C-alpha positions as CSV (number, residue, x, y, z in Angstrom):
1,M,239.4,96.3,143.7
2,G,240.9,99.1,145.7
3,F,240.1,100.4,149.2
4,I,237.7,102.9,150.7
5,E,239.2,105.1,153.5
6,N,237.8,107.8,155.8
7,R,239.2,110.9,157.5
8,P,238.6,111.0,161.2
9,F,237.4,114.2,162.9
10,D,240.9,115.1,164.2
11,E,242.3,115.0,160.7
12,I,239.7,117.4,159.3
13,K,240.1,121.2,159.3
14,V,237.9,124.0,158.0
15,G,238.3,124.5,154.3
16,D,238.9,120.8,153.5
17,F,236.9,119.6,150.6
18,A,236.1,116.6,148.4
19,E,234.4,116.3,145.1
20,L,232.9,113.9,142.6
21,V,232.2,114.4,138.8
22,R,229.4,112.5,137.2
23,T,227.8,112.7,133.7
24,I,224.1,111.8,133.9
25,T,222.7,109.2,131.5
26,A,219.2,108.0,130.7
27,Q,220.1,104.8,132.5
28,D,220.9,106.9,135.7
29,I,217.5,108.4,135.6
30,D,215.7,105.1,134.9
31,A,217.6,103.4,137.8
32,F,216.8,106.2,140.2
33,A,213.1,106.0,139.2
34,V,213.1,102.2,139.7
35,V,214.7,102.3,143.1
36,S,212.8,105.3,144.4
37,G,209.4,104.6,142.7
38,D,209.3,108.2,141.5
39,V,208.0,107.9,138.0
40,N,207.0,111.5,137.5
41,P,206.7,111.8,133.7
42,A,209.0,114.8,133.8
43,H,211.8,112.3,134.4
44,V,210.7,109.2,132.4
45,D,208.3,110.3,129.7
46,A,210.1,112.1,126.8
47,E,206.9,113.0,125.1
48,F,205.4,114.6,128.2
49,A,208.7,116.3,129.1
50,E,209.0,117.9,125.7
51,G,205.8,119.9,126.5
52,D,206.8,120.6,130.1
53,I,208.5,123.7,131.4
54,F,212.0,122.6,130.6
55,H,211.2,120.9,127.3
56,K,213.3,117.9,128.0
57,V,213.7,114.9,130.4
58,I,215.3,116.1,133.6
59,A,217.0,114.2,136.4
60,H,215.3,113.8,139.8
61,G,216.3,116.6,142.1
62,M,217.3,114.0,144.7
63,W,219.6,112.3,142.3
64,G,221.9,115.3,143.0
65,G,221.2,114.8,146.7
66,A,222.3,111.2,146.4
67,L,225.6,112.3,144.9
68,I,226.2,114.6,147.9
69,S,225.5,111.7,150.2
70,N,228.0,109.7,148.1
71,V,230.8,112.2,148.7
72,L,230.0,112.5,152.5
73,G,229.8,108.7,153.0
74,T,232.8,107.6,150.9
75,Q,235.3,110.6,150.9
76,L,234.8,113.3,153.5
77,P,234.4,112.3,156.2
78,G,233.9,108.9,154.7
79,P,233.0,105.5,156.3
80,G,231.6,105.9,159.8
81,T,229.9,109.2,159.1
82,I,226.5,109.7,160.6
83,Y,224.2,112.0,158.6
84,L,222.2,114.4,160.8
85,E,220.7,117.0,158.6
86,Q,220.7,118.2,154.9
87,S,219.3,121.3,153.3
88,L,219.1,121.6,149.6
89,K,218.1,124.3,147.2
90,F,217.4,123.4,143.6
91,L,218.6,126.2,141.3
92,K,218.7,124.7,137.7
93,P,217.5,121.5,136.1
94,V,220.0,118.7,135.1
95,G,219.4,116.8,131.9
96,I,220.8,113.8,130.1
97,G,224.4,114.4,129.1
98,D,225.0,117.1,131.7
99,T,228.2,116.7,133.7
100,V,227.8,117.6,137.3
101,T,230.6,118.4,139.8
102,V,229.7,117.8,143.4
103,R,231.8,119.5,146.0
104,V,231.5,119.4,149.8
105,T,233.5,121.9,151.9
106,V,234.0,121.9,155.7
107,T,232.8,125.3,157.1
108,K,232.6,124.5,160.8
109,R,234.0,122.1,163.4
110,D,232.5,121.2,166.8
111,P,235.3,119.3,168.7
112,E,233.1,118.5,171.7
113,K,230.4,116.6,169.7
114,K,232.7,115.7,166.7
115,R,230.3,117.4,164.4
116,L,231.0,119.0,161.1
117,T,229.1,121.5,159.0
118,L,229.7,121.3,155.2
119,D,228.6,123.5,152.4
120,C,227.4,121.3,149.5
121,L,227.4,122.5,145.9
122,C,226.6,120.8,142.6
123,S,227.7,122.7,139.5
124,N,227.0,121.9,135.8
125,G,229.6,121.8,133.0
126,D,229.5,125.6,132.6
127,G,230.3,126.0,136.3
128,K,226.9,127.3,137.2
129,P,225.3,126.0,140.4
130,V,222.4,123.6,140.1
131,I,222.0,122.5,143.7
132,A,223.3,124.3,146.9
133,G,222.8,123.3,150.5
134,Q,224.4,122.5,153.8
135,A,225.0,119.2,155.6
136,H,225.5,118.5,159.3
137,V,227.2,115.2,160.2
138,I,228.9,113.4,163.0
139,A,232.4,112.5,161.8
140,P,234.1,109.2,162.7
141,N,236.6,109.3,165.5
142,K,238.9,106.5,164.3
143,K,240.5,105.6,161.1
144,V,238.7,103.1,158.8
145,R,240.2,101.5,155.7
146,R,238.2,98.7,154.1
147,P,238.3,96.9,150.8
148,R,235.9,98.6,148.4
149,I,232.9,96.2,147.9
150,T,232.2,95.1,144.4
151,M,228.5,95.9,143.8
152,P,226.2,93.7,141.7
153,D,225.7,94.7,138.1
154,L,222.5,96.6,137.4
155,V,220.7,95.5,134.2
156,L,218.0,97.9,133.2
157,H,215.5,96.4,130.8
158,K,212.0,97.5,129.8
159,H,210.1,94.3,129.3
160,G,208.4,94.2,125.9
161,A,210.2,97.2,124.5
162,I,211.5,95.5,121.4
163,H,208.2,93.7,120.7
164,G,206.4,97.0,121.5
165,Q,208.4,98.7,118.7
166,L,207.5,95.9,116.3
167,L,203.8,96.3,117.3
168,A,203.9,100.0,116.6
169,R,205.5,99.4,113.2
170,A,202.9,96.7,112.3
171,Q,200.0,99.0,113.2
172,T,201.1,101.4,110.4
173,H,200.2,98.7,107.9
174,P,196.8,97.4,106.8
175,A,195.3,94.7,109.0
176,L,196.2,91.2,107.8
177,P,193.4,88.7,107.0
178,V,194.2,85.7,109.2
179,A,192.5,82.3,109.4
180,V,192.5,81.5,113.1
181,V,192.4,77.7,113.2
182,H,190.1,76.1,115.8
183,P,190.0,79.0,118.4
184,C,188.0,76.9,120.8
185,N,189.5,78.0,124.1
186,D,189.7,81.3,125.9
187,I,193.4,81.9,125.2
188,S,193.4,81.5,121.4
189,L,190.1,83.3,120.9
190,E,191.1,86.2,123.1
191,A,194.4,86.5,121.3
192,A,192.7,86.8,117.9
193,I,190.3,89.4,119.2
194,N,193.1,91.4,120.9
195,A,195.1,91.4,117.7
196,H,192.0,92.6,115.8
197,E,191.4,95.4,118.3
198,L,195.0,96.5,117.9
199,G,194.6,96.7,114.1
200,L,197.0,93.9,113.4
201,M,194.6,91.4,111.8
202,V,191.1,90.7,110.5
203,P,190.5,87.3,112.0
204,I,188.5,84.6,110.2
205,L,187.5,82.2,113.0
206,V,187.6,78.6,111.6
207,G,186.1,76.0,113.8
208,P,182.8,74.6,115.3
209,E,180.7,77.7,115.4
210,A,178.7,76.7,118.5
211,R,181.8,76.0,120.5
212,I,183.4,79.2,119.5
213,K,180.4,81.2,120.5
214,A,180.2,79.3,123.8
215,V,183.8,80.2,124.6
216,A,183.2,83.8,123.7
217,E,180.2,84.0,126.0
218,R,182.0,82.3,128.9
219,A,185.0,84.6,128.5
220,G,183.0,87.8,127.9
221,L,184.4,88.3,124.4
222,D,182.6,90.1,121.6
223,L,182.4,88.4,118.2
224,A,180.4,91.2,116.6
225,G,181.6,91.8,113.0
226,L,183.9,88.7,112.9
227,R,183.4,86.0,110.3
228,V,183.0,82.5,111.6
229,V,183.6,79.5,109.2
230,D,181.8,76.5,110.8
231,T,183.6,73.2,110.8
232,P,182.8,69.9,112.6
233,H,186.2,69.3,114.3
234,S,189.9,70.3,114.5
235,H,191.1,68.4,111.5
236,A,188.4,70.0,109.3
237,S,189.3,73.4,110.8
238,A,192.9,73.0,109.7
239,E,191.9,71.9,106.2
240,E,189.4,74.7,105.8
241,A,191.9,77.3,107.0
242,V,194.4,76.2,104.4
243,K,191.7,76.4,101.7
244,L,191.0,80.0,102.7
245,V,194.6,80.8,102.1
246,R,194.6,79.0,98.7
247,D,191.5,80.9,97.8
248,K,193.3,84.2,98.7
249,Q,190.8,85.0,101.5
250,A,193.5,84.8,104.2
251,K,197.1,85.8,104.1
252,A,198.3,84.1,107.3
253,L,197.4,81.2,109.6
254,M,197.1,81.4,113.4
255,K,197.1,78.3,115.5
256,G,194.2,77.9,118.0
257,A,193.2,75.0,120.3
258,L,194.6,72.1,118.3
259,H,197.9,70.2,118.2
260,T,200.6,71.6,116.0
261,D,200.8,68.3,114.1
262,E,197.1,68.7,113.1
263,L,197.7,72.1,111.7
264,M,200.9,71.3,109.9
265,A,199.4,68.1,108.5
266,A,197.1,70.3,106.5
267,V,199.9,72.7,105.5
268,V,202.7,70.4,104.3
269,P,201.1,68.2,101.5
270,K,202.3,69.0,98.1
271,Q,198.8,68.8,96.7
272,G,196.3,71.0,98.5
273,G,198.7,72.3,101.1
274,L,200.8,75.5,101.3
275,R,204.2,74.1,100.5
276,T,206.7,76.1,98.5
277,E,210.1,75.2,97.2
278,R,211.6,76.3,100.4
279,R,211.7,74.2,103.6
280,M,209.5,75.5,106.4
281,S,211.2,76.5,109.7
282,H,210.3,78.2,112.9
283,V,211.9,81.6,113.8
284,Y,211.9,83.3,117.2
285,V,212.2,87.0,117.6
286,M,213.6,87.5,121.1
287,D,214.0,90.4,123.4
288,V,216.8,89.4,125.8
289,P,217.5,91.7,128.7
290,T,221.2,91.2,128.6
291,Y,221.6,91.6,124.9
292,P,221.7,95.1,123.3
293,K,219.4,94.4,120.3
294,T,216.8,92.1,118.8
295,L,218.0,88.5,118.7
296,I,216.6,86.0,116.2
297,M,216.8,82.2,117.0
298,T,216.1,79.4,114.6
299,D,215.1,76.5,114.3
300,A,213.7,75.4,117.6
301,A,210.4,73.8,116.6
302,I,210.1,72.3,113.2
303,N,213.3,70.6,111.7
304,I,214.7,67.9,114.0
305,A,218.0,67.1,112.2
306,P,218.3,69.4,109.2
307,D,220.7,68.6,106.4
308,L,222.7,71.2,104.5
309,S,220.0,72.1,102.0
310,T,217.4,72.4,104.8
311,K,219.8,74.6,106.8
312,A,220.2,76.9,103.8
313,D,216.5,77.4,103.8
314,I,216.4,77.9,107.6
315,V,219.0,80.6,107.2
316,Q,217.2,82.3,104.3
317,N,213.9,82.2,106.2
318,A,215.5,83.9,109.2
319,I,217.3,86.5,107.1
320,D,214.0,87.4,105.3
321,L,212.2,87.8,108.6
322,A,215.1,89.9,110.1
323,R,214.9,92.3,107.2
324,A,211.1,92.4,107.5
325,V,211.4,93.6,111.2
326,G,214.0,96.3,110.3
327,I,217.4,94.6,110.4
328,E,218.8,95.8,107.0
329,T,221.8,93.4,106.8
330,P,221.5,90.8,109.5
331,K,224.6,89.1,110.9
332,V,224.1,85.4,111.0
333,A,226.0,83.1,113.4
334,L,226.1,79.4,112.5
335,L,226.4,77.7,115.9
336,S,228.4,74.7,116.9
337,A,230.5,73.7,119.9
338,V,233.8,75.1,118.4
339,E,235.0,77.8,116.1
340,T,237.0,75.6,113.7
341,I,235.9,73.3,111.0
342,T,236.3,69.7,112.3
343,P,235.4,66.8,110.1
344,R,234.2,64.7,113.0
345,L,231.7,67.4,114.0
346,Q,229.2,67.7,111.1
347,S,227.8,71.0,112.2
348,T,231.1,72.7,111.7
349,V,231.5,71.3,108.2
350,E,228.0,72.5,107.3
351,A,228.6,75.9,108.8
352,G,231.6,76.3,106.5
353,A,229.6,75.2,103.5
354,L,226.8,77.6,104.3
355,C,229.2,80.5,104.4
356,K,230.6,79.5,101.0
357,M,227.0,79.3,99.7
358,A,226.4,82.9,100.9
359,D,229.6,84.0,99.2
360,R,228.2,82.6,95.9
361,G,224.8,84.2,96.3
362,Q,222.9,81.0,97.2
363,I,221.9,82.6,100.4
364,A,221.2,86.3,100.2
365,G,220.6,89.4,102.3
366,G,222.8,88.7,105.3
367,V,226.4,88.3,106.5
368,L,227.2,84.7,107.6
369,D,230.0,83.3,109.8
370,G,230.6,80.0,111.4
371,P,231.1,77.7,113.0
372,L,230.9,79.8,116.1
373,A,230.3,78.7,119.7
374,F,227.5,80.4,121.4
375,D,229.7,82.7,123.5
376,N,231.6,83.9,120.5
377,A,228.4,84.6,118.7
378,V,227.0,87.0,121.3
379,S,230.0,88.2,123.5
380,M,232.6,90.7,122.2
381,A,234.6,89.8,125.4
382,A,234.7,86.2,124.3
383,V,235.7,87.2,120.8
384,A,238.5,89.3,122.1
385,S,239.9,86.6,124.4
386,K,240.0,84.1,121.5
387,G,241.3,86.6,118.9
388,I,238.5,85.9,116.4
389,K,238.3,88.2,113.4
390,S,234.8,88.4,112.2
391,D,232.0,90.8,111.1
392,V,229.5,88.6,112.9
393,A,231.1,87.2,116.0
394,G,230.1,88.9,119.3
395,Q,227.3,90.9,117.6
396,A,225.0,88.3,115.9
397,D,221.5,89.3,114.9
398,I,220.5,85.7,114.1
399,L,221.6,82.4,115.8
400,V,221.2,79.3,113.7
401,A,221.2,76.1,115.8
402,P,222.8,72.9,114.5
403,D,219.6,70.9,115.2
404,L,216.3,71.2,116.9
405,E,217.5,69.9,120.3
406,A,220.1,72.6,120.5
407,G,217.9,75.3,119.2
408,N,215.1,74.4,121.6
409,M,217.4,74.3,124.6
410,I,219.0,77.6,123.7
411,A,215.7,79.4,123.3
412,K,214.3,78.0,126.5
413,Q,217.4,78.8,128.5
414,L,217.2,82.4,127.2
415,M,213.6,82.6,128.2
416,Y,213.8,80.9,131.6
417,L,217.2,81.9,132.8
418,A,217.9,85.2,131.1
419,G,214.3,86.5,131.2
420,A,214.0,86.7,127.4
421,E,210.6,87.3,125.8
422,A,210.1,85.4,122.6
423,A,207.6,85.6,119.8
424,G,207.8,83.6,116.7
425,I,206.3,82.4,113.4
426,V,206.8,79.6,110.9
427,L,208.1,80.6,107.5
428,G,208.7,78.9,104.2
429,A,205.0,78.2,103.5
430,Q,202.9,80.4,101.1
431,V,201.9,82.5,104.1
432,P,203.3,83.1,107.6
433,I,202.0,80.8,110.3
434,I,201.6,82.1,113.9
435,L,202.4,79.0,115.9
436,T,202.2,79.9,119.5
437,S,202.2,77.4,122.4
438,R,199.7,76.9,125.2
439,A,202.2,78.4,127.6
440,D,202.5,81.7,125.7
441,G,200.8,84.8,127.2
442,D,198.8,87.5,125.5
443,K,201.9,89.7,124.9
444,T,203.7,86.9,123.1
445,R,200.7,86.1,121.0
446,T,200.3,89.8,120.1
447,A,203.9,90.2,119.2
448,S,203.8,87.1,117.0
449,A,200.8,88.6,115.2
450,A,202.8,91.8,114.7
451,I,205.7,89.9,113.3
452,A,203.5,88.0,110.9
453,T,202.0,91.3,109.7
454,L,205.4,92.9,109.1
455,Y,206.6,89.8,107.2
456,A,203.5,89.7,105.1
457,E,203.8,93.4,104.3
458,A,207.5,93.0,103.4
459,R,206.6,90.2,101.0
460,R,203.8,92.2,99.4
461,V,206.1,95.1,98.7
């Protein structure tokens, strides 16, 4: 951990100096903006900064001032220093990737008041000054040596960034005709209209027309230009929506104000439904603040205790979606409680079998490994500690749970303990199904619509 130590006034002479070298990163700029509240677009908006005077994002001037304070407070004089005055002159901008050397030099001592005057200079990698100034401080009069405090980790995460990128990609494709099943409450109807306004879908509202119009009026929503297919009740809404897909009028389904069982009951029949040869499964696309990339989680909503053949379809559905959202060769971690195949633990045996199926082309488009415990699927540190050799371990794009209970718990823990944002759809039917819950907000519903659009477009191509 180390120690932090000062230099009392009596140990300091004119000409003494201390310095610090720091290379600025985009994270430094974001962190300073968050803490200070200074979100001047010159510092945080690359598009604006490109057209500004310096043609690039630059660091806040007081970021350099904070580094000077760092040297004064931790090195010279160090702990016990009282800051009295600081002048600064900003000479050149500092941008991402620039290495700054901060030097403070004692120029004057006042023994009576224990005061010091120090010249402060920040220079860039070329040795050119970027900030110059002068500090006046009261130096400590006694020696201080303390353990260096371990500070909390700072996790910077822009909420919705990954889903925002998917939304932007989806908006480059034609709007998807979507049968919105029984949108008879504010949340589901507003979600459909928002997705329409964002250019993601052309909603076909399937449900009791009078109720839909009453909801729209109460919520102040405009139905102008939207098609409404009148049905007497929720069961009929689900059946009519499925018929619209079979008649090629809709290319996706979106759940409204009805139970999931009602909707899926119309989807799953072999005759008149939307079944395919592949088993249907639910796939979450998750934005996890503590994970460096998109994380896909399956199955947490449809298959309770999947057997080997069902798991093969679950994996293939997830791979297909991963590729649709831009992950060219997704890394698939088959989860269990351990990393070795153990006959008494069925999930480990099935994980090994799934890997062999992938080797023989029965599962295509991704790289599989398993069994892997959760930590070894997402943490390179855990992988290193156990000496695991794998192209997937520690860097998974897709997590495949052994059963619904485990999948649901993992997904909910990521959301409620790790702050993850999750959007998802059901795959394996003839069209994607946007299956959101009543607890999902507008952003989740919009992201789910964007994912369905990307998936449908990938299948069309």
